[in-house]
C-alpha positions in Angstrom: -143.6 76.9 138.3 -144.2 73.2 137.3 -146.3 70.8 139.4 -147.6 67.3 139.1 -151.2 66.2 139.1 -152.1 62.5 139.5 -154.9 61.1 137.4 -155.8 57.4 137.3 -152.6 55.5 136.6 -150.6 58.6 135.4 -149.2 61.9 136.5 -149.2 64.9 134.2 -147.2 68.1 134.7 -148.6 71.6 134.5 -147.5 75.2 134.8 -149.1 77.3 137.4 -147.8 80.9 137.2 -149.1 84.3 138.1 -151.9 85.4 140.4 -155.1 87.3 140.6 -158.9 86.8 140.4 -158.9 85.7 136.7 -157.5 82.4 135.7 -156.6 81.3 132.1 -156.4 77.5 131.3 -154.2 76.8 128.2 -154.8 73.5 126.5 -152.2 72.5 123.9 -152.8 70.6 120.6 -151.9 67.3 119.0 -148.2 66.4 118.9 -147.3 69.1 121.3 -146.8 69.7 125.0 -147.4 72.7 127.2 -144.1 74.3 126.2 -145.7 75.6 123.0 -147.4 78.2 125.4 -144.1 79.4 126.9 -144.4 82.9 125.5 -148.0 83.2 126.5 -147.3 82.0 130.0 -144.5 84.5 130.5 -146.5 87.5 129.2 -150.0 86.7 130.5 -148.9 85.6 134.0 -148.1 89.3 134.7 -151.9 89.9 134.6 -153.6 86.6 135.4 -153.1 83.2 136.9 -152.1 80.9 134.1 -152.5 77.1 134.2 -151.0 75.2 131.3 -151.1 71.4 131.7 -149.8 68.6 129.5 -152.7 66.5 128.3 -152.9 62.9 129.6 -150.5 60.8 127.6 -148.0 63.6 127.1 -144.8 62.6 128.9 -147.0 60.3 131.0 -149.2 57.3 130.7 -152.1 57.3 128.2 -155.6 57.5 129.4 -156.9 54.2 130.8 -159.7 53.8 128.2 -161.3 50.3 128.0 -160.8 48.6 124.7 -164.6 48.5 124.2 -164.9 52.3 124.6 -163.9 54.6 121.7 -161.5 57.5 122.7 -163.5 60.7 123.2 -162.6 64.4 123.6 -164.7 64.3 126.7 -162.1 61.9 128.3 -159.7 64.9 128.2 -162.3 67.4 129.3 -162.9 65.3 132.5 -159.2 65.3 133.4 -158.9 69.0 132.8 -162.0 69.7 134.9 -160.6 67.5 137.7 -157.3 69.3 137.6 -159.0 72.7 138.0 -161.2 71.3 140.8 -158.1 70.0 142.5 -156.6 73.5 142.3 -159.9 75.0 143.8 -160.4 77.1 140.7 -164.1 77.3 140.0 -164.3 79.7 137.0 -161.8 80.3 134.3 -161.2 81.2 130.6 -160.0 78.4 128.3 -157.6 78.9 125.5 -157.1 75.9 123.2 -154.8 75.3 120.3 -156.1 73.1 117.5 -157.1 69.8 119.3 -157.0 71.9 122.5 -159.7 74.0 121.0 -161.8 70.9 120.4 -161.4 70.0 124.1 -162.2 73.6 125.0 -165.5 73.5 123.0 -166.7 70.3 124.7 -165.6 71.8 128.0 -167.6 75.0 127.4 -170.6 73.1 126.2 -170.8 70.8 129.2 -169.3 72.7 132.2 -171.4 75.8 131.6 -170.8 77.1 135.2 -167.1 76.9 135.0 -166.0 78.2 131.6 -166.3 82.0 131.4 -165.0 82.3 127.8 -163.2 80.3 125.1 -160.4 81.2 122.8 -160.0 79.0 119.7 -156.5 79.3 118.5 -156.1 77.8 115.0 -159.0 75.5 115.7 -162.5 74.8 114.3 -166.0 74.1 115.6 -166.6 71.7 112.6 -166.6 68.0 113.0 -164.3 66.0 110.7 -165.4 65.6 107.1 -165.4 62.1 105.6 -162.1 62.9 103.9 -160.6 64.1 107.1 -161.7 61.0 109.0 -160.0 58.9 106.4 -156.9 61.0 106.8 -157.0 60.5 110.6 -157.0 56.7 110.0 -153.9 57.0 107.9 -152.2 59.0 110.6 -153.1 56.3 113.2 -151.7 53.6 110.9 -148.5 55.6 110.4 -148.1 56.1 114.1 -148.7 52.4 114.8 -146.0 51.4 112.3 -143.4 54.1 112.7 -144.0 55.8 116.1 -144.3 59.4 117.3 -140.9 60.9 116.5 -141.0 59.7 112.9 -144.5 61.2 112.5 -143.5 64.5 114.0 -140.4 64.7 111.8 -142.6 64.2 108.8 -145.6 66.4 109.7 -144.6 69.3 112.1 -142.9 71.6 109.7 -146.0 71.7 107.5 -147.9 73.4 110.3 -145.8 76.6 109.9 -145.8 79.3 107.3 -143.2 79.2 104.5 -141.5 82.2 105.9 -141.2 80.8 109.4 -139.9 77.5 108.1 -137.1 79.2 106.3 -136.1 81.6 109.1 -136.7 79.4 112.2 -135.7 75.7 111.6 -134.4 75.4 115.1 -137.7 76.5 116.7 -139.5 73.8 114.6 -137.0 71.2 115.7 -137.6 72.2 119.3 -141.3 71.5 119.0 -140.5 68.1 117.5 -138.1 67.2 120.2 -140.4 68.4 123.0 -143.1 65.9 122.0 -141.0 63.1 120.5 -141.3 60.9 123.5 -145.1 60.8 123.5 -146.1 57.1 123.2 -147.7 56.0 119.9 -150.6 54.6 122.0 -151.3 58.1 123.4 -151.0 59.7 120.0 -153.4 57.2 118.5 -155.9 58.0 121.3 -155.7 61.7 120.4 -156.2 60.9 116.7 -159.3 58.8 117.4 -160.8 61.2 119.8 -160.5 64.0 117.2 -162.0 61.7 114.6 -165.0 60.9 116.8 -165.8 64.4 118.0 -169.1 66.1 117.1 -169.5 69.6 115.7 -169.9 72.5 118.2 -170.7 75.3 115.7 -173.8 76.2 117.7 -171.5 77.7 120.4 -170.5 80.5 118.0 -174.0 82.0 118.1 -174.8 81.6 121.8 -174.7 84.7 124.0 -173.7 83.0 127.4 -169.9 83.3 127.1 -167.6 85.1 124.6 -165.9 83.0 122.0 -162.8 84.3 120.3 -160.9 83.0 117.2 -157.3 83.4 116.2 -156.8 82.4 112.6 -153.7 81.9 110.5 -153.8 83.1 106.9 -151.5 80.2 105.8 -152.9 77.5 108.0 -153.2 74.2 106.1 -154.5 72.2 109.1 -157.6 74.5 109.5 -158.3 75.9 106.0 -158.7 79.7 106.0 -162.0 79.3 104.1 -163.5 77.2 107.0 -162.1 79.7 109.6 -163.5 82.7 107.8 -167.0 81.1 107.5 -167.0 80.6 111.3 -165.7 84.0 112.1 -168.7 85.5 110.4 -170.8 84.2 113.3 -168.7 86.2 115.8 -168.4 89.9 116.6 -165.5 91.4 114.6 -163.6 92.4 117.7 -163.5 88.7 118.7 -161.5 87.7 115.7 -157.8 88.1 114.8 -156.5 86.9 111.4 -152.7 86.6 111.4 -150.9 87.5 108.2 -148.1 85.2 107.0 -148.9 82.7 109.8 -149.7 79.0 109.6 -151.1 76.8 112.3 -148.7 77.8 115.1 -149.4 81.5 115.8 -148.3 81.0 119.5 -144.8 80.6 118.1 -145.0 82.4 114.7 -146.5 85.6 116.0 -146.1 85.4 119.7 -146.4 89.1 120.5 -149.6 89.5 118.5 -151.2 86.4 120.0 -150.2 87.5 123.5 -151.7 91.0 123.1 -154.8 89.6 121.4 -155.6 87.2 124.3 -154.9 90.0 126.8 -157.3 92.3 124.9 -160.0 89.6 124.6 -160.0 89.0 128.4 -160.0 92.7 129.2 -162.9 93.3 126.9 -164.8 90.4 128.5 -164.4 91.7 132.0 -164.9 95.4 131.3 
């Protein structure tokens, strides 16, 4: 069921479905909304309580960040933390896709008494390289000139594997249309927050909480070489590599992702 949560000047919507002692918080990525998690919400809410919010700026007002303050991933962490506090949920597992994984990493690193485990779904613990930072600036410039819908029409299909692109053009168009009304101001905030983020690779070797990674073999947004280097720091059972899948395994390989997350959580609580 969808609800509204008021933060600052805006009001974001979130899914709250399922019940039980264990709660999963799903955080979507850049140029998306919480509908990318539809399959995961439907399946996992049979076993857990699932919270899947839109990030601030998605179908609502951008974050009220003062012009003298650079956008930060921590800005989004604080809103997600406040949402869970509002719901009286003290401990939970976080699943983050791409930018949502960056938010999850900062969340787990700061709110150590609340995050019980973290799933990085097509995400990375590395900070942006100099080349990636330059690429982010070009994205911000494109958004400023052309807007969100034009950017998504240009970039979204590249996130999927070649096979999925050929077989499921309607699904890709649905992702574009779901996020097309995000303001360019909010999108640029996301871009700059990603560009400014630090590395969190140290979390892969800590023993406090489990970290899981779901990797796409054909992911061009998070290169497979970088992903595999990071997975070497994790127990083998905490890693899934999806064959013939790009950056969007939640849609490209829904059943496998659903079962993997369920297995991760069951292993964590057993």
